[in-house]
C-alpha positions as CSV (number, residue, x, y, z in Angstrom):
1,X,34.3,8.1,-48.2
2,X,37.7,6.5,-47.3
3,X,37.5,3.0,-46.0
4,X,38.0,2.8,-42.2
5,X,38.1,0.0,-39.7
6,X,34.7,-1.4,-38.5
7,X,35.3,0.2,-35.1
8,X,35.4,3.7,-36.6
9,X,32.1,5.6,-36.1
10,X,32.6,7.0,-39.6
11,X,32.6,3.6,-41.2
12,X,29.6,3.2,-43.5
13,X,28.1,0.8,-40.8
14,X,27.1,4.1,-39.2
15,X,24.1,3.9,-41.5
16,X,22.9,0.8,-39.6
17,X,22.3,2.9,-36.6
18,X,22.7,6.6,-37.0
19,X,21.0,6.8,-40.4
20,X,18.3,4.1,-39.7
21,X,16.0,6.8,-38.4
22,X,17.3,6.3,-34.8
23,X,18.1,10.0,-34.4
24,X,14.4,10.7,-33.8
25,X,15.3,11.1,-30.1
26,X,17.4,14.2,-31.0
27,X,14.2,16.0,-30.7
28,X,14.4,15.4,-27.0
29,X,17.3,17.8,-26.7
30,X,15.1,20.6,-27.8
31,X,12.9,20.2,-24.7
32,X,13.8,20.2,-20.9
33,X,15.5,17.1,-19.7
34,X,12.3,16.3,-17.7
35,X,10.8,15.4,-21.1
36,X,12.8,12.3,-21.2
37,X,13.0,11.6,-17.5
38,X,9.3,11.8,-17.1
39,X,9.0,9.0,-19.6
40,X,10.8,6.5,-17.3
41,X,8.3,4.1,-15.8
42,X,8.1,3.6,-12.0
43,X,9.3,0.4,-10.3
44,X,7.2,-2.5,-11.5
45,X,5.3,-4.2,-8.8
46,X,5.0,-8.0,-9.1
47,X,1.7,-9.7,-9.6
48,X,0.7,-13.1,-8.2
49,X,0.9,-14.6,-11.6
50,X,4.6,-13.5,-12.2
51,X,7.6,-12.1,-10.5
52,X,9.9,-9.2,-11.6
53,X,13.6,-9.8,-11.3
54,X,16.4,-7.3,-11.9
55,X,19.6,-8.9,-13.1
56,X,23.1,-7.3,-13.2
57,X,25.4,-9.1,-15.6
58,X,28.9,-8.1,-16.8
59,X,30.4,-9.2,-20.1
60,X,34.1,-9.6,-19.3
61,X,35.1,-10.0,-23.0
62,X,33.7,-6.5,-23.8
63,X,34.1,-5.0,-20.3
64,X,30.4,-4.0,-20.6
65,X,27.6,-4.1,-18.1
66,X,24.4,-5.8,-19.4
67,X,21.6,-5.1,-16.9
68,X,18.2,-6.7,-17.5
69,X,14.8,-7.1,-16.1
70,X,13.1,-10.5,-16.2
71,X,9.3,-10.9,-16.0
72,X,8.9,-14.5,-15.0
73,X,5.6,-16.3,-14.9
74,X,4.8,-18.3,-11.8
75,X,3.8,-21.2,-14.1
76,X,7.6,-21.5,-14.9
77,X,8.1,-23.2,-11.6
78,X,6.2,-26.3,-12.9
79,X,7.0,-26.2,-16.6
80,X,9.4,-24.3,-18.9
81,X,7.9,-21.3,-20.5
82,X,8.7,-19.4,-23.8
83,X,10.9,-16.3,-23.7
84,X,10.8,-12.9,-25.4
85,X,14.0,-10.8,-25.3
86,X,13.2,-7.1,-25.6
87,X,15.4,-4.3,-26.9
88,X,14.6,-0.7,-25.9
89,X,14.8,2.5,-28.0
90,X,17.5,5.1,-27.9
91,X,17.6,6.6,-24.4
92,X,15.5,3.8,-22.8
93,X,16.2,1.2,-20.0
94,X,15.3,-2.2,-18.8
95,X,12.3,-0.6,-17.0
96,X,10.7,0.4,-20.2
97,X,7.9,-1.3,-22.1
98,X,6.6,-2.8,-18.9
99,X,3.1,-2.9,-20.2
100,X,4.2,-5.6,-22.6
101,X,6.5,-7.5,-20.3
102,X,3.9,-7.6,-17.5
103,X,1.1,-8.8,-19.9
104,X,3.3,-11.5,-21.4
105,X,4.3,-12.8,-18.0
106,X,0.7,-12.8,-16.8
107,X,-0.1,-15.0,-19.7
108,X,2.7,-17.6,-19.3
109,X,5.6,-16.1,-21.3
110,X,8.8,-14.8,-19.8
111,X,10.0,-11.4,-21.0
112,X,13.7,-10.4,-20.7
113,X,14.2,-6.6,-21.1
114,X,17.8,-5.8,-21.8
115,X,19.4,-2.4,-21.1
116,X,22.0,-1.2,-23.6
117,X,24.4,0.8,-21.5
118,X,25.9,2.6,-24.5
119,X,22.5,4.0,-25.6
120,X,20.3,3.9,-22.5
121,X,18.8,6.6,-20.3
122,X,22.2,7.8,-19.1
123,X,22.1,9.8,-22.4
124,X,19.7,12.2,-20.8
125,X,22.1,13.0,-17.9
126,X,24.8,15.6,-18.0
127,X,25.0,18.9,-19.8
128,X,21.9,19.6,-21.8
129,X,23.9,21.4,-24.4
130,X,25.8,18.2,-25.2
131,X,22.7,15.9,-25.3
132,X,22.6,15.9,-29.1
133,X,26.3,14.9,-29.2
134,X,25.7,12.0,-26.8
135,X,22.8,10.8,-28.8
136,X,24.8,10.9,-32.0
137,X,27.6,8.9,-30.4
138,X,25.2,6.4,-29.1
139,X,23.9,5.8,-32.6
140,X,27.3,4.9,-33.9
141,X,28.4,1.7,-35.5
142,X,30.0,0.3,-32.4
143,X,26.8,0.6,-30.4
144,X,24.7,-0.9,-33.2
145,X,26.8,-4.0,-33.1
146,X,27.2,-4.0,-29.3
147,X,23.4,-4.0,-28.9
148,X,23.1,-7.3,-30.8
149,X,25.9,-8.7,-28.7
150,X,24.0,-7.5,-25.6
151,X,21.1,-9.7,-26.6
152,X,23.2,-12.7,-27.3
153,X,25.1,-12.3,-24.1
154,X,21.9,-11.9,-22.1
155,X,20.5,-15.1,-23.6
156,X,23.7,-16.9,-22.9
157,X,23.6,-15.8,-19.3
158,X,20.0,-16.5,-18.7
159,X,20.2,-20.0,-20.2
160,X,23.2,-20.8,-18.1
161,X,21.7,-19.4,-14.9
162,X,19.5,-20.9,-12.2
163,X,16.5,-19.8,-14.2
164,X,17.4,-21.9,-17.2
165,X,15.2,-24.8,-16.2
166,X,12.2,-22.5,-16.2
167,X,12.9,-21.3,-19.8
168,X,12.1,-23.3,-22.9
169,X,15.1,-22.5,-25.1
170,X,13.4,-23.9,-28.2
171,X,10.8,-21.1,-28.0
172,X,12.5,-17.7,-28.0
173,X,11.4,-14.5,-29.8
174,X,13.1,-11.1,-30.1
175,X,11.2,-7.8,-29.9
176,X,12.0,-4.1,-29.9
177,X,10.9,-0.6,-30.5
178,X,12.6,2.0,-32.8
179,X,16.4,1.5,-32.3
180,X,15.4,-1.8,-30.5
181,X,13.4,-2.8,-33.6
182,X,16.5,-2.4,-35.7
183,X,18.5,-4.4,-33.2
184,X,15.8,-7.0,-33.5
185,X,16.1,-6.9,-37.3
186,X,19.8,-7.5,-37.1
187,X,19.6,-10.4,-34.7
188,X,16.8,-11.9,-36.8
189,X,18.9,-12.0,-40.0
190,X,19.1,-8.6,-41.7
191,X,22.3,-8.4,-43.8
192,X,24.2,-5.3,-44.9
193,X,26.8,-5.1,-47.6
194,X,29.7,-2.9,-46.8
195,X,33.0,-2.7,-48.7
196,X,32.3,-6.0,-50.3
197,X,31.7,-7.7,-47.0
198,X,28.3,-9.1,-45.8
199,X,27.6,-8.1,-42.3
200,X,25.1,-10.3,-40.5
201,X,24.3,-11.0,-36.9
202,X,21.7,-13.7,-37.0
203,X,21.1,-15.7,-33.8
204,X,19.5,-19.1,-34.6
205,X,17.9,-19.2,-31.2
206,X,15.5,-16.5,-32.3
207,X,12.3,-18.0,-33.8
208,X,10.1,-15.0,-34.3
209,X,10.3,-11.2,-34.3
210,X,8.1,-8.3,-33.0
211,X,9.0,-5.0,-34.7
212,X,7.4,-1.8,-33.3
213,X,8.0,1.4,-35.1
214,X,10.9,0.0,-37.1
215,X,12.9,2.8,-38.9
216,X,14.1,2.3,-42.4
217,X,17.7,1.9,-43.6
218,X,18.5,5.4,-44.7
219,X,20.8,5.7,-47.7
220,X,19.6,2.3,-49.0
221,X,17.2,2.8,-51.9
222,X,16.2,-0.9,-51.9
223,X,15.4,-2.5,-48.5
224,X,14.9,-6.0,-50.1
225,X,18.6,-7.2,-50.2
226,X,18.9,-6.2,-46.5
227,X,15.6,-7.6,-45.2
228,X,14.9,-10.5,-47.6
229,X,17.2,-12.8,-45.6
230,X,14.9,-12.5,-42.6
231,X,12.6,-15.6,-42.8
232,X,11.2,-15.6,-39.3
233,X,7.5,-15.0,-38.6
234,X,7.2,-11.3,-37.8
235,X,4.7,-8.9,-36.3
236,X,5.0,-5.2,-37.3
237,X,3.2,-2.4,-35.4
238,X,3.0,1.2,-36.3
239,X,0.6,4.2,-36.6
240,X,-0.4,6.7,-39.3
241,X,1.5,9.4,-37.3
242,X,4.5,7.3,-36.5
243,X,6.7,10.0,-38.0
244,X,10.4,10.6,-37.3
245,X,11.2,14.3,-37.8
246,X,14.7,15.4,-36.8
247,X,16.8,18.1,-38.5
248,X,18.5,16.4,-41.4
249,X,16.5,13.2,-41.1
250,X,12.8,12.7,-41.9
251,X,10.8,9.5,-42.1
252,X,7.1,9.1,-42.7
253,X,5.0,6.3,-41.3
254,X,5.0,4.7,-44.8
255,X,8.6,3.7,-44.1
256,X,7.5,1.3,-41.4
257,X,5.3,-0.3,-44.1
258,X,8.2,-0.5,-46.5
259,X,10.1,-2.5,-43.9
260,X,7.2,-4.9,-43.6
261,X,7.0,-5.3,-47.4
262,X,10.8,-6.0,-47.6
263,X,10.9,-8.7,-44.9
264,X,11.6,-12.0,-46.5
265,X,9.1,-14.1,-44.6
266,X,5.6,-14.5,-45.9
267,X,4.4,-15.3,-42.3
268,X,4.0,-11.7,-41.3
269,X,1.4,-9.3,-40.0
270,X,1.2,-5.5,-40.0
271,X,-1.1,-3.5,-37.7
272,X,-1.4,0.3,-38.3
273,X,-3.2,2.5,-35.7
274,X,-4.8,5.8,-36.5
275,X,-2.9,8.9,-35.4
276,X,-0.6,8.6,-32.4
277,X,3.1,9.2,-32.4
278,X,6.4,7.4,-32.6
279,X,6.9,7.4,-28.8
280,X,3.4,6.3,-27.7
281,X,4.6,2.7,-27.8
282,X,6.9,3.5,-24.8
283,X,5.7,3.6,-21.3
284,X,5.0,7.3,-21.6
285,X,1.4,8.1,-20.8
286,X,0.3,11.0,-22.9
287,X,2.3,10.9,-26.2
288,X,0.0,10.5,-29.2
289,X,-2.9,11.8,-27.2
290,X,-4.1,11.2,-23.6
291,X,-7.1,9.3,-24.7
292,X,-5.6,7.3,-27.6
293,X,-2.4,6.4,-25.8
294,X,-3.8,3.8,-23.3
295,X,-6.1,2.3,-26.0
296,X,-3.1,1.7,-28.3
297,X,-1.1,0.2,-25.5
298,X,-4.0,-2.2,-24.7
299,X,-4.4,-3.2,-28.3
300,X,-0.6,-3.5,-28.7
301,X,0.0,-5.8,-25.8
302,X,-3.0,-7.9,-26.8
303,X,-1.7,-8.3,-30.4
304,X,1.9,-9.1,-29.3
305,X,0.5,-11.7,-26.9
306,X,-1.8,-13.1,-29.6
307,X,1.0,-13.4,-32.2
308,X,3.4,-15.0,-29.7
309,X,0.8,-17.4,-28.4
310,X,0.5,-18.7,-31.9
311,X,4.2,-18.9,-32.5
312,X,4.8,-20.7,-29.2
313,X,1.7,-23.0,-29.6
314,X,0.0,-21.7,-26.5
315,X,-3.8,-22.2,-27.1
316,X,-4.9,-21.1,-23.7
317,X,-6.6,-17.7,-23.6
318,X,-5.9,-17.3,-27.3
319,X,-7.9,-14.5,-28.9
320,X,-8.9,-14.8,-32.6
321,X,-7.4,-12.1,-34.8
322,X,-10.8,-11.2,-36.1
323,X,-12.0,-10.7,-32.5
324,X,-9.0,-8.5,-31.8
325,X,-9.7,-6.4,-34.9
326,X,-13.3,-5.9,-34.0
327,X,-12.4,-5.0,-30.5
328,X,-10.1,-2.2,-31.6
329,X,-11.7,-1.2,-34.9
330,X,-12.2,2.4,-33.7
331,X,-8.4,3.0,-33.5
332,X,-7.2,0.6,-36.2
333,X,-6.4,2.1,-39.6
334,X,-5.4,-1.2,-41.2
335,X,-4.3,-4.8,-40.9
336,X,-2.2,-6.5,-43.5
337,X,-1.1,-10.1,-43.7
338,X,1.7,-11.9,-45.5
339,X,1.1,-14.1,-48.6
340,X,1.2,-17.3,-46.6
341,X,-0.2,-16.5,-43.2
342,X,0.0,-18.7,-40.1
343,X,-3.1,-20.1,-38.4
344,X,-3.2,-16.9,-36.3
345,X,-3.7,-14.7,-39.4
346,X,-6.6,-16.7,-40.9
347,X,-10.1,-15.3,-40.2
């Protein structure tokens, strides 16, 4: 392949996004547009323990809007709270993964859900015949980089806003699902070699990572050189049916496990649920099975909270990992730990 500028969608950096397994959402174009639109969650209603704030930021250096939704605990009014910054999957929005954001906020952790306008729910709008093309363009190299820049910009804005005094800037984690998981990998320290150049987007403010259904780096036979530089504590969540199956691209659930194995940090935990689907971790209600879906969501939000409580040193309401495993044994296929687990991961 001829060498091209980084801004060209045909540059090999395309593999970071388009060939990461992010094209799973192309399957959506084979169904009515309601398939995607029905997945969008309704307006989140605030709870007494937290408030829900929609933010509309604009990055002037990139001429790019960066909308976000902040779930802010009421306890932040008296003492700064930890923060999780969340990146949605291809075709998602700031409204997504509300079951995680609400739960974290209800337990004393702020959750900032960033909307990536180049790969958000607007992809589902317009001519159905060109949906596939829009998705392909959204998975280009420019958008892969822009997503990481979105997270950095959102952090900059929040920590310079009136809400800054309510956020503990020393306790920040990144999280994401699918495309968002790969965005999280990049901001956590993943490094890609292209044309003799090391591409890396690590943000030192990120202290831990939550990776849900993280796709592999297609075209890369060995994940280790890419993911070994990630030394942050990480939580990985998947299922035995977390399969990406798109014409031209196929990825079995074992690929999520390969990502876990390749991560450099030994402080890591992998949870694998039985059955399900790649999209059941979104706010959609029936994917992966009408009965299984809510049970997996309950177990997922509990485990994310448990992991982050340990990372952020929040002992209140902490659930032991063994207790979590026993509670969800019926839907859990396996639980793996790193070689040098944190206190959270010890029985």
